[in-house]
Every structure is written in C-alpha cells, then in structure tokens.
C-alpha positions as protocol buffer text, in pm:
chain_id: "A"
residue {
  index: 1
  type: MET
  ca { x: 24466 y: 13827 z: 18834 }
}
residue {
  index: 2
  type: PHE
  ca { x: 24809 y: 13976 z: 18914 }
}
residue {
  index: 3
  type: ASP
  ca { x: 25069 y: 14102 z: 18672 }
}
residue {
  index: 4
  type: ILE
  ca { x: 25414 y: 14018 z: 18810 }
}
residue {
  index: 5
  type: TYR
  ca { x: 25736 y: 14189 z: 18702 }
}
residue {
  index: 6
  type: SER
  ca { x: 26098 y: 14175 z: 18809 }
}
residue {
  index: 7
  type: TYR
  ca { x: 26226 y: 14505 z: 18943 }
}
residue {
  index: 8
  type: THR
  ca { x: 26434 y: 14713 z: 18699 }
}
residue {
  index: 9
  type: GLU
  ca { x: 26621 y: 15039 z: 18758 }
}
residue {
  index: 10
  type: ASP
  ca { x: 26364 y: 15248 z: 18570 }
}
residue {
  index: 11
  type: LYS
  ca { x: 26110 y: 15147 z: 18838 }
}
residue {
  index: 12
  type: GLN
  ca { x: 26308 y: 15298 z: 19130 }
}
residue {
  index: 13
  type: THR
  ca { x: 26086 y: 15603 z: 19176 }
}
residue {
  index: 14
  type: GLU
  ca { x: 25770 y: 15394 z: 19171 }
}
residue {
  index: 15
  type: TRP
  ca { x: 25923 y: 15137 z: 19409 }
}
residue {
  index: 16
  type: ASP
  ca { x: 26040 y: 15396 z: 19662 }
}
residue {
  index: 17
  type: ALA
  ca { x: 25713 y: 15589 z: 19650 }
}
residue {
  index: 18
  type: TYR
  ca { x: 25523 y: 15270 z: 19733 }
}
residue {
  index: 19
  type: VAL
  ca { x: 25754 y: 15188 z: 20024 }
}
residue {
  index: 20
  type: ALA
  ca { x: 25698 y: 15540 z: 20161 }
}
residue {
  index: 21
  type: ARG
  ca { x: 25318 y: 15503 z: 20166 }
}
residue {
  index: 22
  type: SER
  ca { x: 25309 y: 15137 z: 20269 }
}
residue {
  index: 23
  type: LYS
  ca { x: 25190 y: 15007 z: 20606 }
}
residue {
  index: 24
  type: ASN
  ca { x: 25503 y: 14802 z: 20678 }
}
residue {
  index: 25
  type: GLY
  ca { x: 25790 y: 14934 z: 20466 }
}
residue {
  index: 26
  type: THR
  ca { x: 26099 y: 15105 z: 20608 }
}
residue {
  index: 27
  type: PHE
  ca { x: 26395 y: 15288 z: 20459 }
}
residue {
  index: 28
  type: LEU
  ca { x: 26590 y: 14959 z: 20451 }
}
residue {
  index: 29
  type: LEU
  ca { x: 26355 y: 14853 z: 20172 }
}
residue {
  index: 30
  type: ARG
  ca { x: 26419 y: 15158 z: 19957 }
}
residue {
  index: 31
  type: ARG
  ca { x: 26640 y: 15091 z: 19657 }
}
residue {
  index: 32
  type: GLU
  ca { x: 26925 y: 15322 z: 19765 }
}
residue {
  index: 33
  type: TYR
  ca { x: 26964 y: 15114 z: 20079 }
}
residue {
  index: 34
  type: MET
  ca { x: 26916 y: 14774 z: 19919 }
}
residue {
  index: 35
  type: GLU
  ca { x: 27165 y: 14838 z: 19643 }
}
residue {
  index: 36
  type: TYR
  ca { x: 27467 y: 14948 z: 19847 }
}
residue {
  index: 37
  type: HIS
  ca { x: 27571 y: 14581 z: 19836 }
}
residue {
  index: 38
  type: SER
  ca { x: 27414 y: 14488 z: 19500 }
}
residue {
  index: 39
  type: ASP
  ca { x: 27741 y: 14330 z: 19388 }
}
residue {
  index: 40
  type: ARG
  ca { x: 27694 y: 14055 z: 19649 }
}
residue {
  index: 41
  type: PHE
  ca { x: 27342 y: 13945 z: 19551 }
}
residue {
  index: 42
  type: ALA
  ca { x: 27155 y: 13864 z: 19231 }
}
residue {
  index: 43
  type: ASP
  ca { x: 26849 y: 14084 z: 19272 }
}
residue {
  index: 44
  type: CYS
  ca { x: 26513 y: 13925 z: 19199 }
}
residue {
  index: 45
  type: SER
  ca { x: 26279 y: 14175 z: 19361 }
}
residue {
  index: 46
  type: LEU
  ca { x: 25921 y: 14152 z: 19242 }
}
residue {
  index: 47
  type: MET
  ca { x: 25647 y: 14406 z: 19176 }
}
residue {
  index: 48
  type: PHE
  ca { x: 25283 y: 14297 z: 19176 }
}
residue {
  index: 49
  type: TYR
  ca { x: 25017 y: 14491 z: 18987 }
}
residue {
  index: 50
  type: LEU
  ca { x: 24641 y: 14449 z: 19021 }
}
residue {
  index: 51
  type: ARG
  ca { x: 24410 y: 14610 z: 18767 }
}
residue {
  index: 52
  type: GLY
  ca { x: 24700 y: 14820 z: 18643 }
}
residue {
  index: 53
  type: LYS
  ca { x: 24801 y: 14959 z: 18984 }
}
residue {
  index: 54
  type: LEU
  ca { x: 25101 y: 14863 z: 19196 }
}
residue {
  index: 55
  type: TYR
  ca { x: 24963 y: 14635 z: 19469 }
}
residue {
  index: 56
  type: ALA
  ca { x: 25269 y: 14506 z: 19659 }
}
residue {
  index: 57
  type: LEU
  ca { x: 25648 y: 14464 z: 19649 }
}
residue {
  index: 58
  type: LEU
  ca { x: 25880 y: 14181 z: 19744 }
}
residue {
  index: 59
  type: PRO
  ca { x: 26248 y: 14269 z: 19805 }
}
residue {
  index: 60
  type: ALA
  ca { x: 26432 y: 13952 z: 19704 }
}
residue {
  index: 61
  type: ASN
  ca { x: 26740 y: 13792 z: 19559 }
}
residue {
  index: 62
  type: VAL
  ca { x: 26797 y: 13458 z: 19392 }
}
residue {
  index: 63
  type: LYS
  ca { x: 27071 y: 13203 z: 19448 }
}
residue {
  index: 64
  type: GLY
  ca { x: 27062 y: 12888 z: 19242 }
}
residue {
  index: 65
  type: THR
  ca { x: 26702 y: 12768 z: 19240 }
}
residue {
  index: 66
  type: THR
  ca { x: 26606 y: 12946 z: 19566 }
}
residue {
  index: 67
  type: LEU
  ca { x: 26438 y: 13285 z: 19610 }
}
residue {
  index: 68
  type: PHE
  ca { x: 26535 y: 13470 z: 19929 }
}
residue {
  index: 69
  type: SER
  ca { x: 26354 y: 13770 z: 20072 }
}
residue {
  index: 70
  type: HIS
  ca { x: 26627 y: 13913 z: 20116 }
}
residue {
  index: 71
  type: GLN
  ca { x: 26968 y: 13773 z: 20217 }
}
residue {
  index: 72
  type: GLY
  ca { x: 27121 y: 14119 z: 20246 }
}
residue {
  index: 73
  type: LEU
  ca { x: 26853 y: 14256 z: 20480 }
}
residue {
  index: 74
  type: THR
  ca { x: 26740 y: 14187 z: 20835 }
}
residue {
  index: 75
  type: TYR
  ca { x: 26389 y: 14141 z: 20697 }
}
residue {
  index: 76
  type: GLY
  ca { x: 26245 y: 14152 z: 20348 }
}
residue {
  index: 77
  type: GLY
  ca { x: 25889 y: 14026 z: 20336 }
}
residue {
  index: 78
  type: LEU
  ca { x: 25599 y: 14149 z: 20129 }
}
residue {
  index: 79
  type: VAL
  ca { x: 25562 y: 14528 z: 20140 }
}
residue {
  index: 80
  type: MET
  ca { x: 25193 y: 14616 z: 20150 }
}
residue {
  index: 81
  type: ASN
  ca { x: 24966 y: 14918 z: 20181 }
}
residue {
  index: 82
  type: GLU
  ca { x: 24633 y: 14949 z: 20359 }
}
residue {
  index: 83
  type: LYS
  ca { x: 24444 y: 14818 z: 20052 }
}
residue {
  index: 84
  type: CYS
  ca { x: 24607 y: 14474 z: 20072 }
}
residue {
  index: 85
  type: CYS
  ca { x: 24375 y: 14213 z: 20219 }
}
residue {
  index: 86
  type: ALA
  ca { x: 24397 y: 13845 z: 20307 }
}
residue {
  index: 87
  type: ALA
  ca { x: 24221 y: 13680 z: 20012 }
}
residue {
  index: 88
  type: GLU
  ca { x: 24412 y: 13887 z: 19755 }
}
residue {
  index: 89
  type: VAL
  ca { x: 24749 y: 13829 z: 19924 }
}
residue {
  index: 90
  type: LEU
  ca { x: 24675 y: 13455 z: 19930 }
}
residue {
  index: 91
  type: LYS
  ca { x: 24605 y: 13470 z: 19555 }
}
residue {
  index: 92
  type: LEU
  ca { x: 24921 y: 13676 z: 19507 }
}
residue {
  index: 93
  type: PHE
  ca { x: 25131 y: 13400 z: 19664 }
}
residue {
  index: 94
  type: GLU
  ca { x: 24963 y: 13133 z: 19452 }
}
residue {
  index: 95
  type: GLU
  ca { x: 25037 y: 13325 z: 19133 }
}
residue {
  index: 96
  type: MET
  ca { x: 25387 y: 13420 z: 19248 }
}
residue {
  index: 97
  type: ASN
  ca { x: 25471 y: 13056 z: 19311 }
}
residue {
  index: 98
  type: GLU
  ca { x: 25356 y: 12962 z: 18962 }
}
residue {
  index: 99
  type: TRP
  ca { x: 25559 y: 13252 z: 18817 }
}
residue {
  index: 100
  type: LEU
  ca { x: 25868 y: 13142 z: 19011 }
}
residue {
  index: 101
  type: LYS
  ca { x: 25821 y: 12778 z: 18908 }
}
residue {
  index: 102
  type: ASN
  ca { x: 25822 y: 12886 z: 18545 }
}
residue {
  index: 103
  type: LYS
  ca { x: 26152 y: 13065 z: 18611 }
}
residue {
  index: 104
  type: GLY
  ca { x: 26310 y: 12748 z: 18753 }
}
residue {
  index: 105
  type: ILE
  ca { x: 26275 y: 12846 z: 19121 }
}
residue {
  index: 106
  type: ASN
  ca { x: 26174 y: 12555 z: 19346 }
}
residue {
  index: 107
  type: LYS
  ca { x: 26219 y: 12694 z: 19699 }
}
residue {
  index: 108
  type: VAL
  ca { x: 26141 y: 13018 z: 19884 }
}
residue {
  index: 109
  type: VAL
  ca { x: 26321 y: 13140 z: 20198 }
}
residue {
  index: 110
  type: TYR
  ca { x: 26116 y: 13421 z: 20347 }
}
residue {
  index: 111
  type: LYS
  ca { x: 26179 y: 13666 z: 20633 }
}
residue {
  index: 112
  type: PRO
  ca { x: 25861 y: 13856 z: 20726 }
}
residue {
  index: 113
  type: ILE
  ca { x: 25882 y: 14215 z: 20844 }
}
residue {
  index: 114
  type: PRO
  ca { x: 25834 y: 14201 z: 21226 }
}
residue {
  index: 115
  type: TYR
  ca { x: 25503 y: 14345 z: 21339 }
}
residue {
  index: 116
  type: ILE
  ca { x: 25662 y: 14628 z: 21539 }
}
residue {
  index: 117
  type: TYR
  ca { x: 25762 y: 14799 z: 21213 }
}
residue {
  index: 118
  type: SER
  ca { x: 25405 y: 14816 z: 21080 }
}
residue {
  index: 119
  type: THR
  ca { x: 25186 y: 15123 z: 21115 }
}
residue {
  index: 120
  type: GLN
  ca { x: 24880 y: 14902 z: 21055 }
}
residue {
  index: 121
  type: PRO
  ca { x: 24825 y: 14525 z: 21100 }
}
residue {
  index: 122
  type: ALA
  ca { x: 25020 y: 14358 z: 20819 }
}
residue {
  index: 123
  type: GLU
  ca { x: 25046 y: 13982 z: 20861 }
}
residue {
  index: 124
  type: GLU
  ca { x: 24844 y: 13875 z: 20557 }
}
residue {
  index: 125
  type: ASP
  ca { x: 25165 y: 13728 z: 20416 }
}
residue {
  index: 126
  type: GLN
  ca { x: 25210 y: 13502 z: 20719 }
}
residue {
  index: 127
  type: TYR
  ca { x: 24870 y: 13346 z: 20659 }
}
residue {
  index: 128
  type: ALA
  ca { x: 24968 y: 13291 z: 20295 }
}
residue {
  index: 129
  type: LEU
  ca { x: 25292 y: 13128 z: 20411 }
}
residue {
  index: 130
  type: PHE
  ca { x: 25091 y: 12883 z: 20621 }
}
residue {
  index: 131
  type: ARG
  ca { x: 24878 y: 12798 z: 20320 }
}
residue {
  index: 132
  type: CYS
  ca { x: 25196 y: 12738 z: 20119 }
}
residue {
  index: 133
  type: GLY
  ca { x: 25308 y: 12482 z: 20377 }
}
residue {
  index: 134
  type: ALA
  ca { x: 25594 y: 12702 z: 20500 }
}
residue {
  index: 135
  type: GLN
  ca { x: 25786 y: 12595 z: 20808 }
}
residue {
  index: 136
  type: VAL
  ca { x: 25984 y: 12811 z: 21050 }
}
residue {
  index: 137
  type: THR
  ca { x: 26351 y: 12719 z: 20998 }
}
residue {
  index: 138
  type: ALA
  ca { x: 26512 y: 12993 z: 21206 }
}
residue {
  index: 139
  type: ARG
  ca { x: 26390 y: 13208 z: 21494 }
}
residue {
  index: 140
  type: GLY
  ca { x: 26595 y: 13481 z: 21654 }
}
residue {
  index: 141
  type: ILE
  ca { x: 26474 y: 13653 z: 21968 }
}
residue {
  index: 142
  type: SER
  ca { x: 26522 y: 14026 z: 21989 }
}
residue {
  index: 143
  type: THR
  ca { x: 26470 y: 14251 z: 22290 }
}
residue {
  index: 144
  type: CYS
  ca { x: 26224 y: 14536 z: 22250 }
}
residue {
  index: 145
  type: ILE
  ca { x: 26122 y: 14823 z: 22477 }
}
residue {
  index: 146
  type: ASP
  ca { x: 25768 y: 14959 z: 22450 }
}
residue {
  index: 147
  type: LEU
  ca { x: 25852 y: 15328 z: 22474 }
}
residue {
  index: 148
  type: THR
  ca { x: 25488 y: 15418 z: 22536 }
}
residue {
  index: 149
  type: SER
  ca { x: 25474 y: 15195 z: 22846 }
}
residue {
  index: 150
  type: PRO
  ca { x: 25832 y: 15115 z: 22949 }
}
residue {
  index: 151
  type: ILE
  ca { x: 25928 y: 14861 z: 23214 }
}
residue {
  index: 152
  type: LYS
  ca { x: 26142 y: 14994 z: 23497 }
}
residue {
  index: 153
  type: TRP
  ca { x: 26518 y: 14943 z: 23458 }
}
residue {
  index: 154
  type: ARG
  ca { x: 26683 y: 14678 z: 23673 }
}
residue {
  index: 155
  type: GLN
  ca { x: 26885 y: 14804 z: 23970 }
}
residue {
  index: 156
  type: ASN
  ca { x: 27220 y: 14722 z: 23808 }
}
residue {
  index: 157
  type: ARG
  ca { x: 27135 y: 14940 z: 23509 }
}
residue {
  index: 158
  type: ARG
  ca { x: 27027 y: 15229 z: 23734 }
}
residue {
  index: 159
  type: THR
  ca { x: 27350 y: 15188 z: 23933 }
}
residue {
  index: 160
  type: ALA
  ca { x: 27553 y: 15207 z: 23612 }
}
residue {
  index: 161
  type: LEU
  ca { x: 27362 y: 15519 z: 23503 }
}
residue {
  index: 162
  type: ASN
  ca { x: 27435 y: 15685 z: 23837 }
}
residue {
  index: 163
  type: LYS
  ca { x: 27804 y: 15605 z: 23789 }
}
residue {
  index: 164
  type: ALA
  ca { x: 27797 y: 15766 z: 23443 }
}
residue {
  index: 165
  type: MET
  ca { x: 27643 y: 16078 z: 23592 }
}
residue {
  index: 166
  type: ALA
  ca { x: 27906 y: 16088 z: 23868 }
}
residue {
  index: 167
  type: GLU
  ca { x: 28180 y: 16052 z: 23604 }
}
residue {
  index: 168
  type: GLN
  ca { x: 28022 y: 16336 z: 23401 }
}
residue {
  index: 169
  type: VAL
  ca { x: 27982 y: 16122 z: 23092 }
}
residue {
  index: 170
  type: ALA
  ca { x: 27849 y: 16347 z: 22815 }
}
residue {
  index: 171
  type: VAL
  ca { x: 27610 y: 16212 z: 22550 }
}
residue {
  index: 172
  type: SER
  ca { x: 27543 y: 16375 z: 22215 }
}
residue {
  index: 173
  type: ILE
  ca { x: 27461 y: 16307 z: 21850 }
}
residue {
  index: 174
  type: SER
  ca { x: 27782 y: 16266 z: 21654 }
}
residue {
  index: 175
  type: ASP
  ca { x: 27904 y: 16236 z: 21296 }
}
residue {
  index: 176
  type: ASP
  ca { x: 28229 y: 16068 z: 21401 }
}
residue {
  index: 177
  type: LEU
  ca { x: 28165 y: 15723 z: 21257 }
}
residue {
  index: 178
  type: GLU
  ca { x: 28535 y: 15655 z: 21216 }
}
residue {
  index: 179
  type: THR
  ca { x: 28617 y: 15678 z: 21589 }
}
residue {
  index: 180
  type: PHE
  ca { x: 28314 y: 15470 z: 21683 }
}
residue {
  index: 181
  type: TRP
  ca { x: 28404 y: 15208 z: 21421 }
}
residue {
  index: 182
  type: LEU
  ca { x: 28748 y: 15162 z: 21574 }
}
residue {
  index: 183
  type: ILE
  ca { x: 28584 y: 15081 z: 21908 }
}
residue {
  index: 184
  type: LEU
  ca { x: 28329 y: 14856 z: 21742 }
}
residue {
  index: 185
  type: GLU
  ca { x: 28581 y: 14663 z: 21533 }
}
residue {
  index: 186
  type: GLU
  ca { x: 28813 y: 14604 z: 21828 }
}
residue {
  index: 187
  type: ASN
  ca { x: 28529 y: 14476 z: 22047 }
}
residue {
  index: 188
  type: LEU
  ca { x: 28386 y: 14243 z: 21782 }
}
residue {
  index: 189
  type: MET
  ca { x: 28725 y: 14102 z: 21692 }
}
residue {
  index: 190
  type: THR
  ca { x: 28819 y: 14046 z: 22057 }
}
residue {
  index: 191
  type: ALA
  ca { x: 28487 y: 13892 z: 22160 }
}
residue {
  index: 192
  type: HIS
  ca { x: 28383 y: 13702 z: 21848 }
}
residue {
  index: 193
  type: GLY
  ca { x: 28667 y: 13716 z: 21596 }
}
residue {
  index: 194
  type: VAL
  ca { x: 28446 y: 13892 z: 21340 }
}
residue {
  index: 195
  type: LYS
  ca { x: 28408 y: 14231 z: 21175 }
}
residue {
  index: 196
  type: PRO
  ca { x: 28093 y: 14446 z: 21158 }
}
residue {
  index: 197
  type: VAL
  ca { x: 27851 y: 14354 z: 20878 }
}
residue {
  index: 198
  type: HIS
  ca { x: 27910 y: 14701 z: 20732 }
}
residue {
  index: 199
  type: SER
  ca { x: 28244 y: 14864 z: 20669 }
}
residue {
  index: 200
  type: VAL
  ca { x: 28279 y: 15221 z: 20792 }
}
residue {
  index: 201
  type: ALA
  ca { x: 28281 y: 15337 z: 20427 }
}
residue {
  index: 202
  type: GLU
  ca { x: 27952 y: 15157 z: 20361 }
}
residue {
  index: 203
  type: MET
  ca { x: 27794 y: 15305 z: 20672 }
}
residue {
  index: 204
  type: ARG
  ca { x: 27918 y: 15652 z: 20580 }
}
residue {
  index: 205
  type: LEU
  ca { x: 27754 y: 15612 z: 20239 }
}
residue {
  index: 206
  type: LEU
  ca { x: 27426 y: 15492 z: 20390 }
}
residue {
  index: 207
  type: LYS
  ca { x: 27427 y: 15769 z: 20651 }
}
residue {
  index: 208
  type: GLU
  ca { x: 27472 y: 16028 z: 20377 }
}
residue {
  index: 209
  type: ARG
  ca { x: 27181 y: 15878 z: 20185 }
}
residue {
  index: 210
  type: PHE
  ca { x: 26954 y: 15854 z: 20492 }
}
residue {
  index: 211
  type: PRO
  ca { x: 27066 y: 16125 z: 20736 }
}
residue {
  index: 212
  type: ASP
  ca { x: 26730 y: 16137 z: 20914 }
}
residue {
  index: 213
  type: ASN
  ca { x: 26718 y: 15760 z: 20962 }
}
residue {
  index: 214
  type: ILE
  ca { x: 27075 y: 15668 z: 21059 }
}
residue {
  index: 215
  type: ILE
  ca { x: 27191 y: 15847 z: 21374 }
}
residue {
  index: 216
  type: LEU
  ca { x: 27499 y: 15796 z: 21591 }
}
residue {
  index: 217
  type: TYR
  ca { x: 27496 y: 15877 z: 21962 }
}
residue {
  index: 218
  type: THR
  ca { x: 27831 y: 15882 z: 22140 }
}
residue {
  index: 219
  type: ALA
  ca { x: 27940 y: 15919 z: 22503 }
}
residue {
  index: 220
  type: LYS
  ca { x: 28256 y: 16107 z: 22600 }
}
residue {
  index: 221
  type: ASN
  ca { x: 28455 y: 16117 z: 22922 }
}
residue {
  index: 222
  type: ARG
  ca { x: 28561 y: 16433 z: 23103 }
}
residue {
  index: 223
  type: GLN
  ca { x: 28854 y: 16474 z: 22866 }
}
residue {
  index: 224
  type: GLY
  ca { x: 28628 y: 16464 z: 22560 }
}
residue {
  index: 225
  type: LYS
  ca { x: 28735 y: 16117 z: 22446 }
}
residue {
  index: 226
  type: VAL
  ca { x: 28471 y: 15894 z: 22284 }
}
residue {
  index: 227
  type: ILE
  ca { x: 28423 y: 15590 z: 22509 }
}
residue {
  index: 228
  type: ALA
  ca { x: 28097 y: 15444 z: 22375 }
}
residue {
  index: 229
  type: GLY
  ca { x: 27840 y: 15473 z: 22102 }
}
residue {
  index: 230
  type: ILE
  ca { x: 27508 y: 15344 z: 21972 }
}
residue {
  index: 231
  type: LEU
  ca { x: 27424 y: 15364 z: 21601 }
}
residue {
  index: 232
  type: LEU
  ca { x: 27049 y: 15389 z: 21551 }
}
residue {
  index: 233
  type: TYR
  ca { x: 26826 y: 15302 z: 21257 }
}
residue {
  index: 234
  type: ARG
  ca { x: 26511 y: 15511 z: 21292 }
}
residue {
  index: 235
  type: THR
  ca { x: 26185 y: 15416 z: 21120 }
}
residue {
  index: 236
  type: PRO
  ca { x: 25830 y: 15547 z: 21175 }
}
residue {
  index: 237
  type: GLN
  ca { x: 25754 y: 15293 z: 21450 }
}
residue {
  index: 238
  type: VAL
  ca { x: 26091 y: 15167 z: 21571 }
}
residue {
  index: 239
  type: ILE
  ca { x: 26425 y: 15297 z: 21692 }
}
residue {
  index: 240
  type: HIS
  ca { x: 26664 y: 15008 z: 21628 }
}
residue {
  index: 241
  type: SER
  ca { x: 27017 y: 14978 z: 21765 }
}
residue {
  index: 242
  type: GLN
  ca { x: 27220 y: 14861 z: 21467 }
}
residue {
  index: 243
  type: TYR
  ca { x: 27551 y: 14870 z: 21657 }
}
residue {
  index: 244
  type: ILE
  ca { x: 27641 y: 14917 z: 22025 }
}
residue {
  index: 245
  type: SER
  ca { x: 27996 y: 14930 z: 22155 }
}
residue {
  index: 246
  type: ALA
  ca { x: 28210 y: 15076 z: 22434 }
}
residue {
  index: 247
  type: THR
  ca { x: 28574 y: 15089 z: 22537 }
}
residue {
  index: 248
  type: GLU
  ca { x: 28684 y: 14932 z: 22865 }
}
residue {
  index: 249
  type: GLU
  ca { x: 28655 y: 15275 z: 23024 }
}
residue {
  index: 250
  type: GLY
  ca { x: 28309 y: 15316 z: 22876 }
}
residue {
  index: 251
  type: LYS
  ca { x: 28199 y: 14981 z: 23018 }
}
residue {
  index: 252
  type: ALA
  ca { x: 28338 y: 15068 z: 23361 }
}
residue {
  index: 253
  type: THR
  ca { x: 28168 y: 15408 z: 23375 }
}
residue {
  index: 254
  type: GLY
  ca { x: 27819 y: 15316 z: 23251 }
}
residue {
  index: 255
  type: ALA
  ca { x: 27853 y: 15504 z: 22922 }
}
residue {
  index: 256
  type: ILE
  ca { x: 27606 y: 15281 z: 22735 }
}
residue {
  index: 257
  type: ASP
  ca { x: 27352 y: 15335 z: 23013 }
}
residue {
  index: 258
  type: ALA
  ca { x: 27396 y: 15711 z: 22976 }
}
residue {
  index: 259
  type: ILE
  ca { x: 27327 y: 15685 z: 22602 }
}
residue {
  index: 260
  type: MET
  ca { x: 27024 y: 15464 z: 22663 }
}
residue {
  index: 261
  type: GLN
  ca { x: 26883 y: 15720 z: 22907 }
}
residue {
  index: 262
  type: GLU
  ca { x: 26895 y: 15972 z: 22622 }
}
residue {
  index: 263
  type: ILE
  ca { x: 26747 y: 15736 z: 22363 }
}
residue {
  index: 264
  type: VAL
  ca { x: 26444 y: 15622 z: 22566 }
}
residue {
  index: 265
  type: GLY
  ca { x: 26335 y: 15984 z: 22577 }
}
residue {
  index: 266
  type: LEU
  ca { x: 26307 y: 16000 z: 22197 }
}
residue {
  index: 267
  type: ASN
  ca { x: 25973 y: 15996 z: 22020 }
}
residue {
  index: 268
  type: GLY
  ca { x: 25888 y: 15649 z: 21897 }
}
residue {
  index: 269
  type: LYS
  ca { x: 25676 y: 15347 z: 21978 }
}
residue {
  index: 270
  type: TYR
  ca { x: 25944 y: 15081 z: 22019 }
}
residue {
  index: 271
  type: PHE
  ca { x: 26316 y: 15053 z: 22081 }
}
residue {
  index: 272
  type: ASP
  ca { x: 26457 y: 14732 z: 21935 }
}
residue {
  index: 273
  type: PHE
  ca { x: 26798 y: 14603 z: 22049 }
}
residue {
  index: 274
  type: GLY
  ca { x: 26820 y: 14327 z: 21788 }
}
residue {
  index: 275
  type: ILE
  ca { x: 26862 y: 13953 z: 21832 }
}
residue {
  index: 276
  type: SER
  ca { x: 27073 y: 13779 z: 22095 }
}
residue {
  index: 277
  type: THR
  ca { x: 27081 y: 13441 z: 21923 }
}
residue {
  index: 278
  type: GLU
  ca { x: 27318 y: 13247 z: 21698 }
}
residue {
  index: 279
  type: GLN
  ca { x: 27295 y: 12933 z: 21487 }
}
residue {
  index: 280
  type: ASP
  ca { x: 26951 y: 13023 z: 21350 }
}
residue {
  index: 281
  type: GLY
  ca { x: 26824 y: 13075 z: 21703 }
}
residue {
  index: 282
  type: ARG
  ca { x: 26944 y: 12746 z: 21846 }
}
residue {
  index: 283
  type: PHE
  ca { x: 27190 y: 12923 z: 22077 }
}
residue {
  index: 284
  type: LEU
  ca { x: 27083 y: 13201 z: 22313 }
}
residue {
  index: 285
  type: ASN
  ca { x: 27347 y: 13441 z: 22442 }
}
residue {
  index: 286
  type: GLU
  ca { x: 27199 y: 13462 z: 22790 }
}
residue {
  index: 287
  type: SER
  ca { x: 27439 y: 13724 z: 22927 }
}
residue {
  index: 288
  type: LEU
  ca { x: 27373 y: 13953 z: 22628 }
}
residue {
  index: 289
  type: ILE
  ca { x: 26995 y: 13927 z: 22644 }
}
residue {
  index: 290
  type: PHE
  ca { x: 27005 y: 13970 z: 23024 }
}
residue {
  index: 291
  type: GLN
  ca { x: 27185 y: 14301 z: 22973 }
}
residue {
  index: 292
  type: LYS
  ca { x: 26924 y: 14418 z: 22721 }
}
residue {
  index: 293
  type: GLU
  ca { x: 26635 y: 14307 z: 22940 }
}
residue {
  index: 294
  type: GLY
  ca { x: 26783 y: 14516 z: 23219 }
}
residue {
  index: 295
  type: PHE
  ca { x: 26673 y: 14828 z: 23028 }
}
residue {
  index: 296
  type: GLY
  ca { x: 26311 y: 14708 z: 23032 }
}
residue {
  index: 297
  type: GLY
  ca { x: 26316 y: 14517 z: 22704 }
}
residue {
  index: 298
  type: ARG
  ca { x: 26120 y: 14197 z: 22639 }
}
residue {
  index: 299
  type: GLY
  ca { x: 26113 y: 13946 z: 22355 }
}
residue {
  index: 300
  type: ILE
  ca { x: 25994 y: 13962 z: 21997 }
}
residue {
  index: 301
  type: CYS
  ca { x: 26085 y: 13708 z: 21730 }
}
residue {
  index: 302
  type: TYR
  ca { x: 26255 y: 13747 z: 21393 }
}
residue {
  index: 303
  type: ASP
  ca { x: 26151 y: 13440 z: 21194 }
}
residue {
  index: 304
  type: THR
  ca { x: 26263 y: 13273 z: 20873 }
}
residue {
  index: 305
  type: TYR
  ca { x: 26024 y: 13050 z: 20679 }
}
residue {
  index: 306
  type: GLU
  ca { x: 26092 y: 12804 z: 20400 }
}
residue {
  index: 307
  type: TYR
  ca { x: 25865 y: 12623 z: 20156 }
}
residue {
  index: 308
  type: SER
  ca { x: 25906 y: 12425 z: 19837 }
}
residue {
  index: 309
  type: ILE
  ca { x: 25729 y: 12500 z: 19511 }
}
residue {
  index: 310
  type: SER
  ca { x: 25587 y: 12186 z: 19355 }
}
C-alpha cells in the first residue's frame, strides 16, 4: 500500500514543503533545523508515499538496531496533513515495522508531537502505537499557559512584576545572544553543573536560518545592562521558552516577570515553558514547576513510547 523511502538531500524541498502544510509540523522538523547537528546522529528519516503522493514524514535517527524519532529533537513523531486518517496511519505503521525489520531494526523509540502544536487533531499515530504494543517509558510534565483563556498570576508573581516596574526594568526584543548566553551558561553551571544543549554559535546559526521563529527578549536595568532574557521558539500554535535565565540582580528585581508580561500579550494559542522533570520524568523539580505555575501555567505531558518489532 505504502512506498517507503529513506530521506535523501535531494528531497529537502519536498520534505520542507510538506512540513509547512502539515497539521502538526513545526520549524524544528524542517531539514535546516534538524541538520545543524547532523554529525551527532545517523539520520534515518522516512518518507511515506500513497498512490504516488507524499502522505507522511517521520523525522528519525538510528542507533544500533533501534530507530528513534528523533534523539536530537524535543519531539519527532509522524508529521501528517489533514488527509491522514486512522485506518491508513495504522496500516502505515504495520508496513513501516516490516520495512524496519528487513533493515535489521528491532525496536522503536517514539516521541509524539504534543497536541498543543497541532492546528488540527493529530493523534492517529498514538492509536497506532497502542496497536503496536507500545509502552510509555518516559513522561515529562511541562507547564503551559492557554493564552486565549489565561489563569490569573499568583500574588508572588504580581509582586515581582510590580518590583520590576518600580525598578524601571526595560524589556525589548534583542539580537544580543552572546550576552544572554553568558548569563545562561553561568546559571546552568552553578545550579546543575551543565552547559546549554546548544552552543551560542549553534543558536546564532539557527536564529539566522529561522529569524521569524527564534526570538530573544531581554530585560535591562536602569543603566542599560542586560539582567535577564527568554529565548522563544515560535510556531503557529505555540510560543515555547527554549531558555530562561537571569542574573542575581535580575532575579531580585523581577526581570523575568517583566519579560513574561510582554510575552503573554503576544498572539498565539499557548505558551509552553517546557518540562520540569528529570530522570525520564521520575523526578519532579517542584520549586521550578511552582514558579512556572505562578504565571498561570498548567500541565501537559511530553511522552516517550517504546515497542519491539517481532
């Protein structure tokens, strides 16, 4: 029924055009984003054709005998358009599994695209996962604000915002990734002993490729010094905070709250803070998620499924 092909560079235009018109694809699933770290992953993205027309895409990489969708992305499930329906997607998975088995793949690790990113209902793949016997092996909880019907901020967040206003904290869009990255790196190293997932050079490259999707907001004190920032990933449905960080002065003066006040006024359906869990969701950072919930956010899950191919 389906013709299945591995992605090749000559298919980039066709791939990207499909992502653009899909019901659940975002710029993270375009090839120019996926391939900024192509040296770290063995790409095994798949393209599915039905009656000669491109039906769906699966961003993926392979490691050993396991297919991942995709280790280098927050999510990487099946990209579908409005023509995709349950029975056909179920058949697609059956035929994909046979195709993978013939390639020596015996396990699939799959991260569906969370529903908030979809412009139309798009969980046909999750039904197919159930039919494949997939089990949830990791579940991170993110904090999401419904921008069309926001919950009132907690008093401590409103107090911090008032402090930022009294301190004349100024918020604006900025191109100064380098200054923000210094703040970010220092905070991550001090708090967790880690570096950001992206280097500043990688983020500069991605921002140049996707200037309308990757946006940095910074907050400055009276003297014009950057004391906080939030780097946003903007998709048709969701404004996602990829990185948030502040100096000690920024934390003391409510600079993040001032930036958030600006962001919640943007056009969009959801604002997604990202997960507050570690160890595949088995540890919840309660102080972190409490802070996010203070802005009116509530929980959505980022799941990982696994199944074996027999």
